[in-house]
C-alpha positions in Angstrom: 65.7 168.0 87.1 62.7 170.3 87.2 61.1 171.5 84.0 59.6 174.9 83.8 56.7 173.6 81.7 55.4 171.8 84.8 53.8 175.0 86.1 51.6 175.3 83.1 50.0 171.8 83.6 46.4 172.6 84.5 44.3 170.0 86.4 40.9 171.3 85.5 39.0 173.4 83.0 36.3 176.0 83.4 36.5 179.5 84.8 37.2 180.1 88.5 36.0 183.6 89.0 36.2 183.7 92.8 39.3 184.5 94.8 41.4 181.5 95.6 41.3 179.7 99.0 43.8 180.7 101.7 47.4 179.7 101.4 48.0 176.0 102.4 44.4 175.0 101.6 44.8 174.7 97.8 44.3 171.3 96.2 47.6 169.6 95.2 49.9 170.7 98.0 51.2 167.7 100.0 49.5 167.2 103.3 52.9 166.6 104.9 55.4 168.3 102.5 58.9 166.8 102.5 62.0 168.7 103.4 63.0 168.8 99.7 59.6 170.3 98.8 60.0 173.0 101.4 63.6 173.8 100.3 62.6 174.0 96.6 59.9 176.5 97.4 62.1 178.6 99.7 64.9 178.7 97.1 62.6 179.7 94.3 61.1 182.4 96.5 64.6 183.7 97.3 65.5 183.7 93.7 62.3 185.7 93.0 63.5 188.3 95.5 66.8 188.6 93.6 64.9 189.1 90.3 62.6 191.7 91.8 65.7 193.5 93.1 66.8 193.8 89.5 64.2 196.5 89.1 66.6 198.8 91.1 69.4 197.9 88.7 67.3 198.8 85.6 66.2 202.1 87.2 69.8 203.1 88.0 71.2 202.1 84.6 68.4 204.0 82.8 68.7 207.1 85.0 72.4 207.2 84.7 72.4 207.0 80.9 69.8 209.8 80.5 69.8 213.4 81.5 69.3 214.8 85.0 66.2 216.6 84.1 64.4 213.3 83.5 65.7 211.2 86.4 62.5 211.3 88.5 60.4 210.3 85.5 62.7 207.3 84.9 62.5 206.2 88.5 58.7 206.6 88.6 58.3 204.5 85.4 60.4 201.7 86.8 58.4 201.8 90.1 55.2 201.5 88.1 56.5 198.7 86.0 56.8 196.7 89.2 53.6 197.9 90.9 51.2 197.9 87.9 52.9 194.8 86.4 52.3 192.7 89.5 48.6 193.6 89.6 48.2 193.0 85.9 49.9 189.6 86.0 47.8 188.7 89.1 44.5 189.7 87.5 45.0 188.5 83.9 48.5 187.5 82.9 49.2 184.5 85.0 46.0 182.8 83.9 46.7 183.4 80.2 50.2 182.1 80.6 49.6 179.0 82.8 45.8 178.5 83.0 43.8 175.6 81.4 44.6 175.4 77.7 42.4 177.1 75.1 42.6 177.5 71.3 45.1 174.7 70.9 47.6 176.1 73.3 47.6 179.7 72.0 46.4 181.0 75.3 45.4 179.8 78.8 42.0 180.7 80.2 41.1 179.9 83.8 42.6 179.7 87.2 41.8 183.3 87.8 43.2 185.0 90.9 45.6 182.1 91.6 43.0 179.5 92.0 45.2 176.6 93.1 42.8 173.9 92.0 43.6 174.7 88.3 47.3 174.3 88.6 49.7 171.4 89.3 51.4 172.1 92.6 53.3 168.8 93.0 56.6 170.7 92.6 56.0 174.2 93.7 53.0 175.9 95.3 50.9 178.2 93.2 52.1 181.2 95.3 55.7 180.3 94.8 55.2 180.0 91.1 53.4 183.3 90.9 56.0 185.1 93.0 58.8 183.9 90.7 57.0 184.3 87.4 55.7 187.8 88.1 59.2 189.0 88.7 60.0 187.9 85.1 56.9 189.7 83.8 58.0 192.9 85.4 61.5 192.5 83.9 60.1 192.2 80.4 58.0 195.4 80.9 60.8 197.5 82.4 63.1 196.9 79.4 60.9 199.1 77.3 61.2 202.2 79.4 64.9 202.8 78.6 64.4 202.8 74.9 61.6 205.3 75.1 63.1 207.5 77.8 63.0 211.3 77.9 60.0 211.9 75.6 57.1 209.6 76.6 54.0 210.7 78.5 53.8 209.0 81.9 50.1 208.2 81.5 50.8 206.5 78.2 53.7 204.6 79.7 51.4 203.4 82.5 48.9 202.1 79.9 51.4 200.1 77.8 53.3 198.7 80.8 50.0 197.3 82.1 49.0 195.8 78.7 52.4 194.2 78.0 52.4 192.5 81.4 48.7 191.5 81.2 48.5 190.3 77.6 51.6 190.4 75.3 54.2 188.8 77.5 51.8 186.2 79.0 50.8 185.0 75.5 54.5 184.4 74.6 54.9 182.5 77.9 51.9 180.4 77.1 53.4 179.4 73.8 56.6 178.2 75.5 56.8 177.7 79.3 53.0 177.3 79.5 53.0 174.2 77.3 51.8 175.9 74.1 52.5 175.2 70.5 56.2 175.9 70.5 56.7 173.2 73.2 54.9 170.6 71.1 57.1 170.8 68.0 58.8 167.5 67.0 62.0 169.2 68.3 60.7 171.4 71.1 62.3 174.9 71.7 64.7 175.5 74.5 65.0 178.8 76.4 65.9 177.9 80.0 65.5 181.3 81.7 64.2 183.6 78.9 66.7 185.1 76.5 63.8 185.4 74.0 60.7 184.8 76.2 61.6 187.6 78.6 64.4 189.7 77.1 63.3 189.3 73.5 59.8 190.4 74.3 61.1 193.4 76.1 63.6 194.3 73.5 61.3 194.0 70.5 58.5 195.9 72.3 61.1 198.6 72.9 62.0 198.6 69.2 58.3 199.0 68.3 57.8 201.8 70.8 60.9 203.7 69.8 59.9 203.5 66.1 56.4 204.8 66.8 57.7 207.5 69.2 60.5 208.9 67.1 63.9 210.2 68.3 64.6 212.8 70.9 64.8 216.4 69.9 68.4 217.1 68.8 69.4 213.5 68.4 69.9 213.8 64.7 71.3 216.6 62.5 69.4 217.8 59.5 71.5 215.4 57.3 70.6 212.5 59.5 73.8 212.1 61.5 73.4 211.0 65.1 74.6 213.3 67.9 75.7 211.9 71.3 73.4 212.8 74.1 75.4 211.9 77.1 73.9 210.5 80.3 74.3 212.5 83.5 75.8 210.0 85.9 78.1 207.1 85.0 78.4 206.0 88.6 74.7 205.1 88.6 75.1 203.1 85.4 77.9 201.0 86.9 76.1 200.5 90.2 72.9 199.5 88.4 74.9 197.0 86.2 76.4 195.4 89.3 72.9 195.1 90.9 71.6 193.5 87.7 74.6 191.2 87.7 73.8 190.0 91.2 70.1 189.7 90.5 70.8 187.5 87.5 71.8 184.7 90.0 68.2 184.6 90.8 67.1 184.8 87.2 69.2 181.9 85.8 69.8 179.5 88.8 66.3 180.2 90.1 64.9 178.9 86.8 66.0 175.4 87.8 62.9 175.6 90.1 64.6 173.3 92.6 67.2 173.4 95.3 69.7 171.0 93.8 73.3 170.8 92.7 72.5 172.0 89.1 72.0 175.5 90.6 75.7 176.0 91.1 76.5 174.8 87.6 74.1 177.4 86.2 75.5 180.1 88.5 79.1 179.5 87.3 78.3 179.5 83.6 76.3 182.7 84.1 79.2 184.3 85.9 81.7 183.4 83.2 79.4 184.6 80.3 78.8 188.0 82.0 82.5 188.7 82.6 83.4 187.6 79.0 80.7 189.9 77.6 82.1 192.8 79.6 85.7 192.2 78.5 84.7 191.6 74.9 82.6 194.8 74.7 85.4 196.8 76.3 87.9 195.5 73.8 85.6 196.1 70.8 84.7 199.7 71.6 88.4 200.4 72.6 89.5 199.3 69.1 86.8 201.2 67.4 86.9 204.5 69.3 90.3 204.5 70.9 88.8 204.6 74.4 87.4 201.8 76.7 84.0 203.4 77.1 82.4 202.7 80.5 78.8 202.7 79.4 79.4 200.3 76.5 81.3 198.0 78.8 78.4 197.9 81.2 76.1 197.0 78.3 78.6 194.3 77.4 78.2 192.7 80.8 74.4 192.8 80.4 74.7 191.5 76.8 76.7 188.5 78.2 74.0 187.9 80.8 71.2 188.1 78.3 73.0 185.8 75.9 73.6 183.0 78.4 70.1 183.1 79.9 68.7 180.7 77.3 71.4 178.1 77.4 72.7 178.3 81.0 71.2 174.8 81.7 72.7 173.1 78.7 76.2 174.7 78.1 79.6 173.8 79.4 81.7 176.5 81.0 83.8 177.2 77.9 80.6 177.5 75.8 79.3 180.1 78.2 82.5 182.2 77.8 82.2 182.0 74.0 78.5 182.8 74.0 78.9 185.7 76.4 81.9 187.1 74.5 80.0 187.0 71.2 77.2 188.9 72.9 79.6 191.5 74.1 80.9 192.1 70.6 77.5 191.9 69.1 76.0 194.6 71.3 78.6 197.2 70.2 77.8 196.8 66.5 74.0 196.5 67.2 73.9 199.8 69.0 75.7 201.5 66.1 73.4 199.8 63.6 70.2 200.9 65.2 71.5 204.4 65.8 73.1 205.1 62.5 71.3 202.8 60.0 67.8 202.3 61.3 67.8 205.8 62.9 66.2 204.5 66.1 67.0 206.6 69.2 67.5 204.1 72.1 69.2 206.1 75.0 70.3 203.0 76.9 70.8 200.4 74.2 67.9 198.2 75.4 67.0 197.0 71.9 70.5 195.7 71.3 71.1 194.3 74.7 67.8 192.5 75.2 66.4 192.0 71.7 69.5 191.3 69.6 71.5 189.4 72.3 68.4 187.6 73.4 68.0 186.3 69.9 71.7 185.3 69.7 71.5 183.5 73.0 68.5 181.5 71.9 70.1 180.5 68.6 73.3 179.6 70.4 71.5 176.6 71.9 71.3 175.0 68.5 75.1 175.3 68.3 76.6 174.8 71.8 74.1 172.8 73.7 75.8 169.7 75.1 74.3 168.7 78.4 71.0 167.1 79.1 68.8 170.2 79.0 67.7 171.1 82.6 64.7 172.8 81.1 63.4 170.1 78.8 64.8 167.1 80.7 66.3 165.6 77.6 69.3 165.7 75.3 69.2 168.5 72.8 72.7 168.5 71.5 73.7 171.4 69.2 75.7 171.3 66.0 79.1 171.1 67.8 77.9 168.0 69.6 76.4 166.0 66.7 72.9 167.2 67.1 72.3 168.3 63.5 70.2 171.3 62.5 66.9 170.3 64.1 67.4 172.2 67.3 68.8 175.3 65.5 65.8 175.3 63.2 63.4 175.2 66.2 65.3 178.0 67.9 65.1 180.1 64.8 61.3 179.5 64.5 61.0 180.6 68.1 63.0 183.8 67.6 61.0 184.7 64.4 57.6 183.9 65.9 58.2 186.0 69.0 59.7 188.9 67.0 56.8 188.9 64.6 54.1 188.6 67.3 55.6 191.3 69.6 56.3 193.8 66.8 52.7 193.5 65.5 51.0 193.6 68.9 53.2 196.1 70.6 53.3 198.3 67.5 49.5 198.3 67.3 49.4 199.1 71.0 51.7 202.1 70.7 49.8 203.3 67.6 46.5 203.1 69.4 47.9 205.1 72.4 49.4 207.7 70.0 46.0 208.1 68.3 44.0 208.4 71.6 45.7 209.8 74.7 48.9 210.6 72.9 52.3 208.9 73.3 54.8 211.8 73.3 55.1 214.9 75.4 55.1 218.4 73.9 58.4 219.7 72.5 58.5 222.4 75.2 58.2 219.7 77.9 60.8 217.5 76.4 63.3 220.4 76.3 62.5 221.5 79.9 62.5 218.0 81.2 59.8 215.6 82.3 60.4 215.7 86.0 58.6 218.9 87.0 55.9 219.0 84.4 55.0 215.3 84.7 55.6 214.7 88.4 55.6 218.1 90.1 59.2 218.1 91.3 62.7 217.6 90.0 64.7 214.5 90.5 67.6 216.6 91.9 66.3 219.5 93.9 68.6 222.4 94.5 68.3 224.9 97.4 64.7 226.0 97.2 65.6 229.2 99.0 68.4 230.2 96.6 67.9 233.6 94.9 65.5 234.9 97.5 66.2 238.3 99.2 66.6 238.8 102.9 63.1 240.3 102.9 61.6 237.2 101.3 63.4 235.0 103.8 62.0 236.9 106.8 63.8 237.7 110.1 66.8 235.7 111.1 66.5 233.7 114.3 68.1 235.5 117.3 70.6 234.0 119.6 70.6 234.6 123.3 74.0 235.8 124.7 72.9 235.7 128.3 74.3 232.9 130.5 71.8 230.5 131.9 71.2 230.9 135.6 72.1 227.9 137.7 
């Protein structure tokens, strides 16, 4: 089985400051690649396409759970997460994550602009690796937009989206998939497709941003009780959830980094966990509120997907159902906790879905892992399979380290933005909506001629009544 760590193995040191050689000419690619080599690269590229398509799902979920007056702003932020994120990861992030080791594995440094000579390409080409990994980087960045929706300046969002993709996320990747210090512990961490590495980074950065930003106007009463601010289109939420669901079959099975039979094992356990999460969340909110809330059920599906992402290469099917169901229950209580106790205004539940359930999924490996880990290529049995506490302790170290690092760095970033260009829009703009004042036009444009008089409209077109001559 392939190991994700392989793409961080650098062949040489030094800085390569020139643009890489054309595709196919990079050192390390077989002169006559085998059929399996070609299939592996094509499968990972296709999986990357599915992960990139998840951006549409995030955009729809966030737009549907927020108000109509901010829908263009939400869509623009998700578009820039992808566009700016790809450039940031190409220029800086990929080299920090996977370039030649520096500072004892804390960061990578080198292989700039996809210089193939600095990376091991025995399994996948440098361009295949980049294409797949940049889709994950964009995912981590876009999680933040939902928690900070409806009150953040667009220019500020553009800045922090770039920095997260260029620096914060790549450093976490370096520590883990890039072969850094967390992968060199006596019992190495395990996070197959990124419950903590991707979703935890996005979720905890969202928490830091929402804390610095503060709640939306009208979210809390004077005595601190939360008010419901309903989203404008539940159909978009459901459609976005289904798109994310489908995209996850690139996220998890694609992380096998090979076209082999393990791909289908990972796909099935992912499917089961997502469905269990949706059913569990529906049942939980139904019991607590008396109604099977649609939006919370959608978050339950996503919670199941996030929860299974870390262990999808090491769990049996029944374990996937349990882990996904626990995630579905957990997300309901987490949303209530952050809203009512911590007083954090998260319009889409991003902190709970990605941060909390990402942590749960990562810890679950220390309990339910039974197979030879497809990520580490070794047996990392959890508590239920006689593995002891070693793996669980390592998983906890990983969760705590990533949480601490992201909260400090992202918090500092948001505070710096707040003190310079400003983080939050003016109250008047927030009340009116961000679409027109930030982007020049509403997300939903009505009839632009409505309300005009006949004089304003000008003469009506005349219609000839004469029969055309033959």
